[in-house]
Every structure is written in structure tokens, then in C-alpha cells.
N, C-alpha and C positions, 0 to 999 in steps of 0.2 A: 468400528470406529471408537479410539481413544477419548477421553475427556479432553485432552490437550488438542486432538485433531480436531474434535466437534467446535473448539473454542477461536482455533485457527480458521474454520470456514465461518464461523459465525461473524468473527471480526472481518474477513475478507470480503464477505458479503455486504456487512456494514459500510467499508471502504469503498468496495466498488458503487454501491449506491449512493454515497456522498459524491463521488466523481461524477455520475451520471447526471445528479441532483444540480451540480453545480459547473455541468458542462467542462470540465478538467479533465478527460481521462485520455486525451490524446498523446500518444506515445508512451503510457503507463501500462506497466506489467506489475502484478500482484502474483507473488509466489506464495504458495502454502501448499502441505500435505503432497508435494509429488507433483504438482498441476499450477497453472497461471492461470488470471486471466489478463490477456492481453486487449489493449483498446486500439479498435483501428480509426476511432473518431473520436470526439469528444464526447461520446455518448454510446458509443457499438464497441462491443466488446466478443471474444471469443476465447474458447477454453483450449489451453493446450495441456494434454497430458504427459506424463513421465518426462518431471522436467524440475529442475532444482536452480533456487536464485543463485547458490554457490557455483553453478556453473558459468555465472555469468559476472559475478564479482564478488571480491574476498572477503566482504565484509557481512556478506548475507548470514541470516541465521536460519536454518532448514527446519529448527525445531519450533519455529512459530512463524511469522509471515516475515517478508522481504519486499521489498518495493524498487523499481528500476523507474526514473520518468524525466522526462522532457516537456518542454512545451508548458501550457497553463499552471500545470501542477508543479513544474519545477519553480517556475516564479514564484508561486504561493509558498512554497516551503522555504526558498531563500529569501523570501522578503522583499522580494522585487513588484508585486503586484500591488496595485491599491487596496483590496481587501483581505491581502494576506493575513493581517491579525486577525480580522473576525473569521476568516475561514480556516486557518490552523487552531483558533478555540475549537471550532466544530471538529475538526478532525482530532483534537486531544481529547474530548469530550467522549467520542465513539471508543478509543482507546482505555480512558479511565473505567467505562463500564467494564471491561473485561479483566482491569488491574494488570493494566499493560502500558508500556512507553516507548517511545523510538527513540533510536541512535541514528543520525546520520554517518555513514561511511565516507561518502563523496557528496558533493555537492547534488548529484545525480541518484544518489540512492539511500535508501534507508532499511533498517531492521527493528523489527519491535522486540520488546524483552519484557520479560516479566517483572511485576514491582516487588 
């Protein structure tokens, strides 16, 4: 596994754990290293192998981590949830630890990029 793939896996696991902790996972997919975590419920997910975010949306960054989302996390990212500001601060802290930031392609997806 390359250094970048290790970083991608680490940050994907941290995002997954953040979503589980705050019960934000329903209808979220996290794409990284040719696989994805796909959530069944707010806290339950499974792994899909041999898949890329770019197969589903044009703004995906297959070199890092990309996400699609509906439901609770959609409302948080787009500022519609009461706790959006504090939850996005926590989300951004996860990214900053790995020198990453996100850009939204549409209201329902985002991709990570290196600082």
C-alpha cells in the first residue's frame, strides 16, 4: 500500500467513525482506494470492493477520498441542520489532521484534496 493509500484509508476510517458516532451515515458512501464504505443505516455500513467514486459523479477524486450523501449528513454539509456548524468543525478537524480539505461538486457530493 502506498503512503497516499494509507492516508486515504486512515481518513476514510476517521470519517466513517465520525458518521457512526454522530448517527449521520444513512445514505452515505465513502470512496477510497478502489473501494467504498456504504451505509445501510445511520450507524451500519458495509464494504464494496472494486468501485470508484468517478463511476457515480464527475467531481470525484479517485486519488484521495470522495463521498456521496443524502439524509442527515447532506443537511449538515449544506447548513440545514441545527448542529451543522459544530459538526462541520469536527469534520474539518479530521481533514486538517491529514492536510486535506474538501470541495463540493454538487450539494450531494464532495471530494478531498491535499493542502
